[in-house]
LOPA-797088 format. One record per residue (C-alpha): residue in one letter; x, y, z. Coordinates in nm, 3 decimals. Each point is the difference from the previous one (the first is absolute). Layout:
% residues N
   r      east     north        up
   A         X         Y         Z
...
This chain:
% residues 577
   r      east     north        up
   X     0.000     0.000     0.000
   X     0.118     0.351    -0.090
   X    -0.200     0.166     0.278
   X     0.286     0.046     0.247
   X     0.255     0.137    -0.246
   X    -0.253     0.230    -0.167
   X    -0.119     0.132     0.337
   X     0.361     0.065     0.099
   X     0.062     0.177    -0.330
   X    -0.298     0.233     0.047
   X     0.115     0.076     0.355
   X     0.343     0.092    -0.135
   X    -0.154     0.228    -0.260
   X    -0.190     0.172     0.281
   X     0.328     0.051     0.185
   X     0.169     0.141    -0.311
   X    -0.289     0.239    -0.060
   X     0.016     0.122     0.359
   X     0.378     0.038    -0.032
   X    -0.053     0.212    -0.311
   X    -0.266     0.215     0.172
   X    -0.297    -0.108    -0.214
   X    -0.360     0.072     0.098
   X    -0.122    -0.202     0.298
   X    -0.305    -0.142    -0.181
   X     0.227    -0.162    -0.260
   X     0.224    -0.145     0.270
   X    -0.295    -0.139     0.193
   X    -0.151    -0.151    -0.314
   X     0.303    -0.225    -0.044
   X     0.015    -0.091     0.368
   X    -0.369    -0.089     0.017
   X     0.036    -0.205    -0.318
   X     0.302    -0.178     0.151
   X    -0.200    -0.100     0.305
   X    -0.301    -0.111    -0.206
   X     0.218    -0.222    -0.220
   X     0.185    -0.146     0.298
   X    -0.330    -0.099     0.160
   X    -0.146    -0.162    -0.311
   X    -0.093    -0.364     0.046
   X     0.033    -0.066    -0.374
   X     0.293     0.029    -0.237
   X     0.007     0.351    -0.147
   X     0.126    -0.155    -0.324
   X    -0.323    -0.199    -0.025
   X    -0.207     0.315     0.046
   X     0.200     0.168    -0.276
   X    -0.046    -0.289    -0.241
   X    -0.375    -0.001     0.075
   X    -0.029     0.381    -0.045
   X    -0.106     0.032     0.365
   X     0.259     0.245     0.135
   X    -0.279     0.249     0.063
   X    -0.118    -0.229     0.282
   X     0.306     0.089     0.213
   X    -0.120     0.252     0.260
   X     0.130     0.353    -0.049
   X     0.196    -0.077    -0.319
   X    -0.103     0.236    -0.279
   X     0.053    -0.024    -0.373
   X     0.347     0.156     0.004
   X     0.133    -0.245     0.258
   X    -0.171    -0.288    -0.176
   X     0.207     0.091    -0.306
   X     0.315    -0.004     0.213
   X    -0.089    -0.349     0.129
   X    -0.058    -0.122    -0.355
   X     0.329     0.156    -0.112
   X     0.194    -0.178     0.273
   X    -0.167    -0.337    -0.051
   X     0.055     0.013    -0.377
   X     0.353     0.144    -0.008
   X     0.148    -0.052     0.348
   X     0.058     0.371     0.050
   X    -0.178     0.334     0.043
   X     0.154     0.269    -0.220
   X    -0.114     0.277     0.235
   X     0.202    -0.150     0.285
   X     0.310    -0.024    -0.217
   X    -0.038     0.370    -0.073
   X    -0.070     0.090     0.363
   X     0.315    -0.179     0.115
   X     0.209     0.245    -0.199
   X     0.127     0.265     0.236
   X    -0.059    -0.180     0.330
   X     0.260    -0.162     0.227
   X     0.119    -0.336    -0.127
   X    -0.071    -0.161     0.340
   X    -0.324     0.188     0.069
   X    -0.196    -0.303     0.117
   X     0.276    -0.109     0.236
   X     0.004     0.350     0.146
   X    -0.376    -0.004     0.045
   X     0.023    -0.327     0.194
   X     0.160     0.199     0.284
   X    -0.239     0.102     0.275
   X    -0.058     0.376     0.030
   X     0.140     0.064    -0.350
   X    -0.294     0.049    -0.235
   X    -0.019     0.113    -0.364
   X    -0.016     0.374     0.080
   X     0.304    -0.016     0.229
   X     0.182    -0.213    -0.258
   X    -0.078     0.259    -0.269
   X     0.137     0.282     0.214
   X     0.319    -0.192     0.086
   X     0.050    -0.093    -0.366
   X    -0.054     0.351    -0.135
   X     0.208     0.183     0.259
   X     0.266    -0.257     0.096
   X     0.010    -0.252    -0.283
   X    -0.111    -0.293     0.218
   X    -0.048    -0.300    -0.230
   X     0.099    -0.295     0.219
   X    -0.011    -0.109     0.362
   X     0.373     0.067     0.017
   X    -0.067     0.357    -0.115
   X    -0.266     0.033     0.267
   X     0.236    -0.123     0.270
   X     0.258     0.254    -0.119
   X    -0.232     0.302     0.022
   X    -0.126    -0.114     0.339
   X     0.358    -0.030     0.124
   X     0.126     0.334    -0.131
   X    -0.305     0.188     0.129
   X    -0.115     0.131    -0.337
   X    -0.332    -0.183     0.007
   X    -0.099     0.177     0.322
   X     0.054     0.338    -0.170
   X    -0.270    -0.057    -0.261
   X    -0.335     0.182     0.039
   X    -0.242    -0.182     0.228
   X     0.256    -0.251     0.123
   X     0.178     0.071     0.326
   X     0.192    -0.220     0.241
   X    -0.294    -0.206     0.128
   X    -0.128    -0.101    -0.343
   X     0.350    -0.087    -0.119
   X     0.055    -0.211     0.312
   X    -0.317    -0.195    -0.079
   X     0.122    -0.056    -0.355
   X     0.336    -0.117     0.132
   X    -0.175    -0.253     0.221
   X    -0.200    -0.110    -0.301
   X     0.321    -0.069    -0.191
   X     0.134    -0.206     0.291
   X    -0.321    -0.195     0.035
   X    -0.006    -0.081    -0.370
   X     0.350    -0.141     0.028
   X    -0.071    -0.209     0.308
   X    -0.361    -0.112    -0.027
   X    -0.181    -0.224    -0.244
   X    -0.263     0.173    -0.210
   X    -0.283    -0.206     0.151
   X    -0.031    -0.270     0.262
   X    -0.268    -0.265     0.026
   X    -0.289     0.026     0.242
   X     0.127    -0.331     0.139
   X     0.316     0.176     0.118
   X    -0.167     0.327     0.099
   X    -0.266    -0.140     0.235
   X     0.245    -0.190     0.227
   X     0.215     0.316     0.019
   X    -0.304     0.203     0.103
   X    -0.093    -0.253     0.266
   X     0.355    -0.001     0.136
   X     0.000     0.380     0.028
   X    -0.341     0.013     0.166
   X     0.103    -0.264     0.251
   X     0.323     0.186     0.074
   X    -0.175     0.334     0.053
   X    -0.261    -0.157     0.229
   X     0.279    -0.154     0.208
   X     0.221     0.308     0.021
   X    -0.237     0.299     0.000
   X    -0.338    -0.166     0.039
   X    -0.094     0.233     0.285
   X     0.048     0.300    -0.230
   X    -0.212    -0.109    -0.298
   X    -0.367    -0.046    -0.082
   X    -0.113    -0.115    -0.342
   X     0.268    -0.134    -0.233
   X    -0.045    -0.119    -0.358
   X     0.181    -0.049    -0.329
   X    -0.102     0.235    -0.279
   X     0.080     0.031    -0.370
   X     0.016    -0.297    -0.235
   X     0.042    -0.245     0.288
   X    -0.336     0.091     0.151
   X    -0.163    -0.009    -0.342
   X     0.135    -0.353    -0.046
   X     0.188     0.058    -0.324
   X     0.204    -0.297    -0.116
   X     0.322     0.204     0.006
   X     0.088     0.321     0.183
   X     0.269     0.263    -0.041
   X     0.042     0.073     0.369
   X    -0.178    -0.039     0.332
   X    -0.194     0.275     0.178
   X    -0.115    -0.035     0.361
   X    -0.211     0.248     0.197
   X     0.014     0.024     0.378
   X    -0.244     0.192     0.214
   X     0.204     0.172     0.270
   X     0.058     0.327     0.184
   X     0.365    -0.097     0.054
   X     0.124    -0.015    -0.356
   X     0.367     0.060     0.072
   X     0.022    -0.300     0.235
   X    -0.187    -0.229    -0.241
   X     0.211     0.101    -0.300
   X     0.322    -0.037     0.200
   X    -0.097    -0.354     0.099
   X    -0.089    -0.085    -0.359
   X     0.322     0.122    -0.163
   X     0.208    -0.195     0.253
   X    -0.183    -0.332    -0.035
   X     0.202    -0.310    -0.093
   X     0.054    -0.042    -0.373
   X     0.025     0.369    -0.085
   X     0.296     0.048    -0.234
   X    -0.056     0.362    -0.098
   X    -0.183     0.290     0.163
   X    -0.122     0.251    -0.260
   X    -0.191     0.219     0.240
   X    -0.103     0.018     0.366
   X    -0.214     0.288     0.121
   X    -0.294     0.055     0.232
   X    -0.263    -0.110    -0.254
   X     0.177    -0.229    -0.250
   X     0.277    -0.256    -0.010
   X     0.141    -0.159    -0.319
   X     0.231    -0.300    -0.005
   X     0.131    -0.284    -0.212
   X    -0.039    -0.347     0.149
   X     0.265    -0.255    -0.096
   X     0.108     0.228    -0.286
   X    -0.313    -0.105    -0.186
   X    -0.328     0.140     0.129
   X    -0.077     0.368     0.047
   X    -0.236     0.067     0.292
   X    -0.154     0.331     0.108
   X    -0.173     0.037     0.337
   X    -0.213     0.309     0.057
   X    -0.111     0.123     0.342
   X    -0.354     0.141    -0.017
   X    -0.216     0.163     0.266
   X    -0.335    -0.150     0.099
   X    -0.219     0.263    -0.166
   X     0.167    -0.049    -0.341
   X     0.065    -0.373     0.003
   X    -0.299    -0.096    -0.218
   X     0.077     0.270    -0.256
   X     0.366    -0.103    -0.012
   X    -0.099    -0.366    -0.029
   X    -0.222     0.080    -0.297
   X     0.250     0.235    -0.165
   X     0.307    -0.222     0.030
   X    -0.186    -0.319    -0.094
   X    -0.081     0.143    -0.345
   X    -0.009    -0.084    -0.277
   X     0.097     0.326    -0.165
   X    -0.285    -0.034    -0.249
   X    -0.252    -0.075     0.276
   X     0.113     0.302     0.201
   X    -0.012     0.236    -0.299
   X    -0.359    -0.107    -0.063
   X    -0.089     0.062     0.365
   X     0.154     0.347    -0.010
   X    -0.207     0.081    -0.307
   X    -0.315    -0.098     0.189
   X     0.108     0.202     0.303
   X     0.069     0.308    -0.211
   X    -0.350    -0.011    -0.151
   X    -0.140    -0.014     0.354
   X     0.206     0.300     0.110
   X     0.227    -0.219     0.210
   X     0.373    -0.066     0.011
   X     0.142    -0.342     0.087
   X     0.360    -0.077     0.095
   X     0.202    -0.210     0.244
   X    -0.105     0.222     0.290
   X    -0.375    -0.016    -0.042
   X    -0.301     0.124    -0.193
   X    -0.042     0.377     0.004
   X    -0.266     0.254    -0.090
   X     0.204     0.316    -0.032
   X     0.199     0.014     0.323
   X    -0.250    -0.217     0.187
   X     0.112    -0.358     0.056
   X    -0.301    -0.224    -0.056
   X     0.155    -0.339     0.078
   X     0.289    -0.240    -0.048
   X     0.034    -0.208     0.315
   X    -0.123    -0.308    -0.187
   X    -0.011    -0.103    -0.363
   X    -0.375    -0.051     0.032
   X    -0.034     0.374     0.079
   X     0.195     0.093    -0.311
   X    -0.217    -0.207    -0.233
   X    -0.323     0.094     0.180
   X     0.069     0.372    -0.041
   X     0.033    -0.061    -0.374
   X    -0.334    -0.185    -0.009
   X     0.161    -0.342    -0.049
   X     0.003    -0.341     0.162
   X     0.332    -0.088     0.157
   X     0.197    -0.175    -0.277
   X     0.216    -0.304     0.081
   X     0.366     0.077    -0.064
   X     0.042    -0.275    -0.262
   X    -0.258     0.168    -0.226
   X     0.161     0.345    -0.004
   X     0.130     0.003    -0.356
   X    -0.263     0.228    -0.161
   X    -0.157    -0.293    -0.183
   X    -0.361     0.088     0.078
   X     0.014    -0.037     0.377
   X    -0.074     0.369     0.063
   X    -0.307    -0.005    -0.224
   X    -0.122    -0.318     0.175
   X     0.061     0.154     0.344
   X    -0.203     0.307    -0.097
   X    -0.295    -0.231    -0.069
   X     0.060    -0.217     0.308
   X     0.064    -0.293    -0.236
   X     0.345    -0.126     0.098
   X     0.022    -0.380     0.017
   X     0.037    -0.182     0.331
   X     0.351    -0.126    -0.065
   X     0.140    -0.340     0.085
   X     0.180    -0.014     0.335
   X     0.276    -0.237     0.106
   X    -0.221    -0.135     0.278
   X    -0.248    -0.117    -0.268
   X     0.244    -0.264    -0.132
   X    -0.095    -0.356     0.103
   X     0.242    -0.201    -0.213
   X     0.324    -0.014    -0.196
   X    -0.060    -0.207    -0.312
   X     0.349    -0.021    -0.154
   X     0.256    -0.153     0.237
   X     0.307    -0.210    -0.077
   X     0.163    -0.277     0.203
   X     0.330    -0.184    -0.031
   X    -0.176    -0.250    -0.223
   X     0.099     0.241    -0.277
   X     0.209     0.310     0.069
   X    -0.132     0.110     0.339
   X     0.215    -0.025     0.313
   X    -0.243    -0.153     0.254
   X    -0.180    -0.333     0.008
   X    -0.376    -0.025    -0.056
   X    -0.061    -0.041     0.374
   X     0.227     0.284     0.110
   X    -0.119     0.243    -0.266
   X    -0.365    -0.078     0.071
   X     0.053     0.078     0.367
   X     0.165     0.333    -0.088
   X    -0.290     0.094    -0.227
   X    -0.250    -0.097     0.270
   X     0.179     0.239     0.239
   X    -0.097     0.284    -0.236
   X    -0.356    -0.048     0.124
   X    -0.139    -0.131    -0.326
   X    -0.275    -0.259    -0.021
   X     0.140    -0.179    -0.306
   X     0.290    -0.011    -0.247
   X     0.113    -0.170    -0.321
   X     0.335    -0.162    -0.067
   X     0.088     0.075    -0.363
   X     0.339    -0.151    -0.072
   X     0.143     0.015    -0.351
   X    -0.102    -0.243    -0.275
   X     0.233    -0.238    -0.182
   X     0.125     0.232    -0.278
   X     0.152     0.236     0.259
   X     0.309    -0.218     0.037
   X     0.202     0.297     0.129
   X    -0.245     0.008     0.294
   X    -0.008    -0.376     0.063
   X    -0.343    -0.021    -0.160
   X    -0.216    -0.298     0.091
   X    -0.032    -0.294    -0.237
   X    -0.347    -0.155    -0.002
   X     0.085    -0.274     0.249
   X     0.154     0.251     0.242
   X    -0.304     0.228    -0.028
   X    -0.235    -0.289     0.077
   X     0.214    -0.089     0.299
   X    -0.012     0.361     0.119
   X    -0.378     0.005    -0.027
   X    -0.011    -0.305     0.228
   X     0.245     0.166     0.240
   X    -0.217     0.310     0.020
   X    -0.312    -0.208     0.066
   X     0.186    -0.171     0.282
   X     0.127     0.328     0.140
   X    -0.353     0.141    -0.002
   X    -0.105    -0.256     0.261
   X     0.212     0.191     0.251
   X    -0.229     0.304    -0.019
   X    -0.367     0.059     0.064
   X     0.024     0.382    -0.010
   X     0.214     0.043    -0.313
   X    -0.030    -0.138    -0.353
   X     0.289    -0.082    -0.232
   X    -0.085    -0.017    -0.369
   X     0.204    -0.217    -0.233
   X     0.086     0.225    -0.290
   X     0.265     0.058    -0.261
   X     0.158     0.286    -0.192
   X    -0.030    -0.150    -0.345
   X     0.213     0.129    -0.285
   X    -0.175     0.138    -0.306
   X     0.208    -0.156    -0.278
   X     0.108     0.179    -0.321
   X    -0.284    -0.157    -0.200
   X    -0.261     0.117     0.254
   X    -0.058    -0.342     0.153
   X     0.047    -0.071     0.370
   X     0.280    -0.203     0.153
   X    -0.235    -0.273     0.127
   X    -0.300    -0.171    -0.160
   X    -0.351     0.082     0.123
   X    -0.023    -0.340     0.165
   X     0.276     0.101     0.241
   X    -0.120     0.360     0.043
   X    -0.335    -0.144     0.109
   X     0.174    -0.165     0.297
   X     0.109     0.340     0.130
   X    -0.201     0.238     0.218
   X     0.144     0.316    -0.151
   X     0.200     0.097    -0.311
   X     0.212     0.307    -0.074
   X     0.118     0.014    -0.362
   X     0.310     0.207    -0.082
   X     0.246     0.070    -0.279
   X     0.359    -0.068     0.104
   X     0.181    -0.047    -0.332
   X    -0.002     0.094    -0.371
   X    -0.114     0.350     0.099
   X    -0.006     0.124    -0.360
   X    -0.213    -0.286    -0.128
   X    -0.344     0.167    -0.014
   X    -0.072     0.033     0.372
   X    -0.343     0.145    -0.074
   X    -0.127    -0.302    -0.197
   X     0.151    -0.240     0.255
   X    -0.166     0.176     0.291
   X    -0.336     0.018    -0.176
   X     0.017    -0.373    -0.072
   X     0.088    -0.085     0.361
   X    -0.298     0.194     0.136
   X    -0.237    -0.209    -0.208
   X     0.097    -0.310     0.197
   X    -0.264    -0.059     0.267
   X     0.260    -0.109     0.255
   X     0.204     0.322    -0.018
   X    -0.107     0.223     0.287
   X     0.261     0.277    -0.018
   X     0.251     0.141    -0.247
   X     0.320     0.054     0.199
   X     0.206     0.321    -0.035
   X    -0.176     0.073    -0.333
   X     0.254     0.235    -0.162
   X     0.313    -0.179     0.124
   X     0.179     0.318     0.098
   X     0.279     0.030     0.256
   X     0.006     0.364     0.108
   X     0.373     0.019     0.065
   X     0.121    -0.167    -0.317
   X    -0.263    -0.103    -0.257
   X    -0.296     0.160    -0.173
   X    -0.307    -0.214    -0.044
   X    -0.094    -0.209    -0.302
   X    -0.144     0.168    -0.307
   X    -0.345    -0.110     0.109
   X    -0.340     0.145    -0.087
   X    -0.128     0.058     0.350
   X    -0.340     0.114    -0.128
   X    -0.050    -0.329    -0.181
   X     0.112    -0.187     0.312
   X    -0.249     0.190     0.217
   X    -0.281    -0.062    -0.249
   X     0.072    -0.374    -0.009
   X     0.025    -0.009     0.379
   X    -0.345     0.158     0.017
   X    -0.148    -0.247    -0.247
   X     0.151    -0.309     0.160
   X    -0.021     0.096     0.367
   X     0.377    -0.019     0.050
   X     0.172     0.214     0.264
   X     0.311     0.204    -0.072
   X     0.275     0.006     0.259
   X     0.160     0.291     0.174
   X     0.324    -0.171     0.093
   X     0.106     0.169     0.326
   X     0.371    -0.071    -0.029
   X     0.156     0.347     0.013
   X     0.187    -0.038    -0.329
   X    -0.312    -0.112    -0.189
   X    -0.317     0.176     0.122
   X    -0.154    -0.146    -0.312
   X    -0.274     0.094    -0.086
   X     0.093     0.364     0.057
   X    -0.251     0.248     0.140
   X    -0.122     0.127    -0.339
   X    -0.060    -0.352    -0.131
   X    -0.176    -0.098     0.321
   X    -0.237     0.293    -0.038
   X    -0.068    -0.095    -0.360
   X    -0.082    -0.354     0.114
   X    -0.245     0.091     0.275
   X    -0.171     0.253    -0.225
   X    -0.077    -0.300    -0.223
   X    -0.121    -0.202     0.303
   X     0.301    -0.232    -0.014
   X     0.102    -0.154     0.331
   X     0.346     0.055     0.146
   X     0.212    -0.250     0.192
   X     0.266     0.154     0.226
   X     0.276    -0.244     0.092
   X     0.355     0.013     0.129
   X     0.151    -0.275    -0.218
   X     0.188    -0.075     0.321
   X     0.302    -0.229    -0.013
   X     0.095     0.069     0.362
   X    -0.197     0.113     0.310
   X     0.166     0.341    -0.015
   X    -0.187     0.061    -0.327
   X    -0.345    -0.039     0.157
   X    -0.026     0.356     0.138
   X     0.043     0.131    -0.355
   X    -0.375    -0.043    -0.032
   X    -0.023     0.364     0.109
   X     0.177     0.115    -0.318
   X    -0.255    -0.179    -0.212
   X    -0.286     0.147     0.201
   X     0.152     0.347    -0.034
   X     0.027    -0.045    -0.377
   X    -0.362    -0.116    -0.008
   X    -0.112     0.305     0.196
   X     0.180     0.223    -0.252
   X    -0.205    -0.181    -0.264
   X    -0.332     0.082     0.173
   X    -0.048    -0.366     0.095
   X    -0.272    -0.087     0.254
   X    -0.030    -0.295     0.234
   X    -0.265    -0.159    -0.222
   X     0.239     0.007    -0.299
   X     0.258    -0.229     0.166
   X    -0.038    -0.376     0.028
   X     0.241    -0.010     0.295
   X    -0.274     0.167     0.206
   X    -0.243    -0.285    -0.071
   X    -0.079    -0.272     0.249
   X     0.111    -0.345    -0.112
   X    -0.358    -0.085    -0.085
   X    -0.040     0.316    -0.209
   X     0.333    -0.064    -0.173
   X    -0.107    -0.348    -0.108
   X    -0.334     0.131    -0.119
   X     0.183     0.262    -0.209
   X     0.238    -0.244    -0.172
   X    -0.070    -0.069    -0.367
   X     0.021    -0.374     0.047
   X    -0.305     0.021     0.224
   X    -0.208     0.210    -0.238
   X    -0.168    -0.043    -0.335
   X     0.134     0.193    -0.299
   X    -0.327     0.193    -0.024
   X     0.052     0.136     0.350
   X     0.354     0.109    -0.072
   X    -0.032     0.171    -0.338
   X    -0.183     0.333     0.002
């Protein structure tokens, strides 16, 4: 799919236009188009070939022509022209925090700054601070941005960020717990994004200096970028940037809302506030000089005539309009999960025995689970030959006798083969209680057709990690997710949100597409070790970002309801709508 590279290209054009001082409406047009393309659930190339580019929200005729130009020729002539007369490393410069296009333009015009090395030079010799509108404080922030770029990864996974947040919260409670009230992560972490740039934490306190001092001296801090009465900034283990802000009680809700974001969500809220004669910022909601509220987030949204909006929804994807009508969905909650239906044991590539892993899953408080070890074609994962699978089914039946309050389903993660067939015959699949079908090989061999074929098998309950992506190192298959969702709806097959932090597959946008089509979701950890089981929260967070409700998720069903839902226990006429 060309979506990601085209979205990035439009974003870069917006940056170039801002650098060159073009009109703001033209800049914003490219940036809005970039976001719309990035959030498409279909391949933009398919829309182009079908003459459907006009369906992309906010993309007018002129930008449609640019999309067509890029998809047909691999370039946009306008961008080639715009790049003339700008720094050769402009986009590297703009990756530095606190150094935006306007500042870059000023530094380029007055000081000839074209590279990061140039920028470091003018910071060091003091010439940058002499430019209009700069000054020592702004230059110091840019200097810190240069250092952070050199020492920190661009993004870190939510699976790394959440444990860091929990460690910091625990440390602050232990060391300055008597000085703090409410404490919460903000930013991308609170919104549950799959990757985050840095970590923001808000602390309610009237003793900011003491709290910040404790924070910047906690174990693991390798660099202190700032330590004042209201904010501390550090690097942990030379990898993760963390900012802690000390906020007073009366402003905590406003700060929580403001620093949670997203930027687009907050801009929309400010537009609403302005029309109402109000001003909203991190300190509260104001009517002129009168402070109307801000102690809680609920106050902030209420003063704007809105329902409180869950943090995961705050991406300006229709949540504000829904909140204005009191029509936000009742989102899935982690406590709603009754089962994990994709668990591995050491029968294939897991690390614990059936008995030990079952006991660990039971400790999660679930009522049932499904072992889904790999099928025979997954030789790299010690996949089960037919005789071994039959033996495992017997072993699970025997193990079940140990429990009267917990049910263990005998399942399998069955490979979808390159020709679209499944790794076991139907006669063997019929012996199983639960089947997850997944693609693990031949990724370029028509994954769409293979997935569609698998869903038409009455024994396939779930399509596992449907796009096959690994966030840190591999984009997903070239798969038609719309066709997959449509077939899932017709056949009554669930699509998985794989909760492993490096998958989160389906992503939030695809999950929303699925539930809008009344397709059920299965949220599983794909656990190979007990330490993977708590990752369920990442899948739930992704689901919440996709507007998923409790009723949309088969892991919230009782065992009886789950069996009633399964295709194998229904007639075709009941499944196909």
